[in-house]
N, C-alpha and C positions, 0 to 999 in steps of 0.2 A: 422565204419564211415558212411557206406551207410544207416544203420538203423537210425542213428542220423540225417542225412540229410533228410531222408524221414519224420521223426517225426516232424522236424521243418517246413516242407512244408505243413503239415496237421494241421490246426488251429482249436481250439475249439471256436465256436461261441455261444454267450449267447442267441441270438434271443429274441423273445417275451416271457416274463414271464407270463405264463398262467397255472392255476391249472388243473389237469386232468379232473375235472368235467366241467371246462370252455372251454375245447379244442374244442368240437363240436360247441358250439355257436360262439367262436372266429373264427373258420374255416369258418363257414357259413357266418358270417358277413363280413369277409375279402374277401371271394369269391364273394359275392353280390356287394361289393364296387368295386372290380376289374372289374367285368363284366359291371357295370354301367359306370365306367371311360372309358373303352375301347369302349363300344357301343356309348356313348354320344360324345366322342372326335373324334373317327374315323367316326362316322355317320355325324358329322358336317363337317369334311374335305371332305367326299364324296359328301355331299350336295353342298358345295361351288364349288368343281371342276366340278360337273355335270351340274350345272346351270350357264350358261354364263352371266346372269344378275348379278351374285354375283362375277364376276371376276374383282373386284375393289381392290385397295391397302389395304383398311381396312380389307376386308375379307380374302385376301391372307395372310396378316400378322397374322390374327386370326388362319389360318391353321398352322402356325409355332407354335403358342401357344398350339394348340390341339395335334399336333404331339409330341411336347416336353412333354406334360402332359401324353400322352399314353406311351411314352418312359420311363418317370420317374416312373410311376406306375409299369411297367413291370420289371424295375430294382430291385424293392424291394418285391412286393407282392407275386409273385410266390414262391420265396425262403422262405418267411415267412409262406406261406401256407404249403409248404413241411415239415417245421420244427415244426408245431403246435403239431403234435401227437408224436414227438420225445422228450424224456427227455432232459433237458438242458445240462446234462453231456455227452450226446451222439451226440450233434449237431456239426458236423465237416464240414469244408470247406477248399478246397485247397488254398494255398496262392495266386496262379495266379488268381483263380476265385474271391478271396477276393479283389485283386487289381483292377480287371475289374469292380466289383460291386461298389467299391469306386469311380473309375473314372467316371462311368455312373451316379452315384448319384450326384456328384459334377457338372457334365455337365448339368444335369437337373436343379439344383438350379441356376447355373450361367446363363444358357440360358434363364430361366424365366425372370431374371432381364434385360438381354440385349434385349429381344423381347419387353418387356414392355417399354423400353426406346424408341425403334423405333416406337411403337404404339403411344406413347406420342407425338413424333415428327410429326407423320402423322396427329394426331388430331390438333396439333398446326398449321400446314400448311393449313389444310382444313378450319379451322375457322378464322385464322388471315390473311391468304393470299388465299382466295377462288378463285380469278381470276387466280392465278398462280399455283393452285393445280395440274391441269392436266399436266402442263409442268414440274413440279418438281417431283411429285410422279408418274413417268412412271413405266411400267412393269419392265423395265431394272433397275430402281432405287430400286424397291421393291426386286428384286432378289439379287441385289448387297448388300443391307442392310441386307437381310436375311442370305446370305452367310457370311457376316461380323460378324453378331451376333453370329452365331455358331462357326466360325473360331477363333475369339478372345478368346472365352470361352474355346474352345478345346485346344489352345496353353497354356493358363494360367493353366488349370487343368492338362494338360500333364506334365508341369513343376512341379506342386504341387505333383502329384503322383510319378513322377520320383525322386524327392528329398527324398521321403519316401522309395521307392523300393530299392534305392542304399544302404540303411543301412543294417548292419548285424542284425540278430535276436537272441534274447536270451529268448524270451517268446513265448507262443503259444496261450494264451487265449485272446479273444476279448470280452470285457465287454460292448457290445452294441448290439442292435437288428439286425444291419446290418453293413457291412464294410464301413468305411469312412476313410478319410485321417488321422485324429488323431488316429484311431484304428491301422493303419499301422505303424506310427512312434513310437507308444507306445510299439510296440513289440521289439524295439531296446533298448540296454543299452548304446548306443553311445550318444554323445551330439546332441540334436535335436533342438538347439536354432534357427538354420537357418530355420527349418521346421515351428516352431512357428511364426517367424518373417514374412517369406514369406506368410504363410497361413493367418496371420492376415492382412497383407497389401492387398492381393488379395481379401479377404472376405470383409473387410471394404471399399476397393476401389470400388468394384462392387456395394455394397449397397449404398455408398455415391454418386456414379455416377448416379445410378437410381433414388435415392431420390432427388438429386439436379435437375436432368433433369425434373422429374415429377413436382416438385414444381415450377420451373421457367416457364415451358410451361403452366401449369395450372394457374399460376399467370397472365401470358400474356393473356390467353384465358378469364379469369375472367374480366380483364380490357377491352378487346374488347367487351364482352357481356354487361358489365355495360354501356359502352359508346354507344352501339347500341340500336336503338329503334325498331329493327326488331324482333318481338316476335317469328316469325316462326324460325328464325336463332337461337335465344336464346334457344328455346325449343329443337331444334335438337342438339345443342351443349351440353345442359344439359343432354340429354338422352345418347349420346355416351360417354361423359366424365364421367358421373356417373357410367356407366358400367365399364369403364377402371379403375376408382378410386376404385370401389368395389373389383375388382380383385387384385389391387395393395395393398389395405389395408389388405386383407386376407393373401397375401404373407408376408407383413411386420409383421403382428401379429403372424403368424406361425413361422417365423424366429426369431422374437423378444423374444417370449416365451422361445425358446431354449437358446438364449444368456443370458437371465435373470436367468434361472434355472441352468446354468453353474456356477453361483456365489454361489449356495447353494448345497454343496456336499451331504447333507442329503436328498435332493430331486432328487437324481440321477435317480431313477426309473421313476419319472415323466418326467424328461428331456429326457430319452430314449423313452418314449411314445410320447412325443412332437416331437422328431426327426422323428418318423415314420409318425405322423400326417402331418408333413411338406410336405412329399411326397405323401400324400393321400388326405388331405382336399382340397388344391387348385386345383389339377387335377379333383376332383369330382365336384367342384363348378364352375370352369371357363366356361366349355361348357354350363352349365345350365344358368349361368348369361348372357352370350353373346347370347345364343339361345333365351332366353325369353325377353331380353331387346332390342336387335337390331331388329327393325321393319321388315326389309327385310328378315332376317333369320326366324323370328317368323312366318311371312306369308307363307314362303315356307314350314315350318314344318307343319303348319295347313293344307295347300293344300294336302300334302302327306297323312296326317291322314284322311282327308275327302275322298280322292281318295281310300285309302285302305278300309275305312268303307263302301263306296259305292260298291266296288268289292265284299266284304264279303256278302252283301245283295243280 
């Protein structure tokens, strides 16, 4: 009985499918991407916190995005790196570790949507109610919204993973590059209808809430810009909104590809790759997009580079 219990706690994880000759290039590429994600996102957070002129709601909310991106990449990439040189038949993971990875992966995805909702609200207030912006988006409001963004997702994901962990297990193989909620409840031979229903409701609810919020706020922003003759206001609004929309579109495309590929079982390998890219592409792009497009951040980065170049001389 003890041996049986032990064997059911050790799962076989498929991981990334790479041929032996592709192991080294895959490892190097993943490592470089991970280093880039961590340096760009953590660097952006440090820059914002160290520069008092950037202690504004928009930039503090951007810190939430960067922290979440670094967290999401750390959830997946180190494990993928450690498994690259191990044959797929010998990749094992403890059930508890698998559940924790699934929890963190879903936290990353859900928090990305919730933070983008708050950033859309911030842009709406800044452009549509500029005179009231300072009284509405106070530091206390930013902290409250940030805590709310993380807390709501934490509770929803905790329930999602809890519904899967409660199930008994009759399988040990996880046919996915990493652990997620479907991977957990597919280990059971019990009725998992409630897992499918709750997972679908929370996933679609989160995506619908973010999509509706972004559409409504940007529709209102577009109306204000079209009715305004202030070219400076319109230019600033276009710059900040284009940045936010670019990040949101990358997120939607990354998530949408996975949903579409789920409908084609013969493309399961491509879906698995897309699921990894969902946790890799947005984190690697977000800091770059915001850093290059937001003028204040771009200027600070240029000052740092010029200072370092001068010191080297």
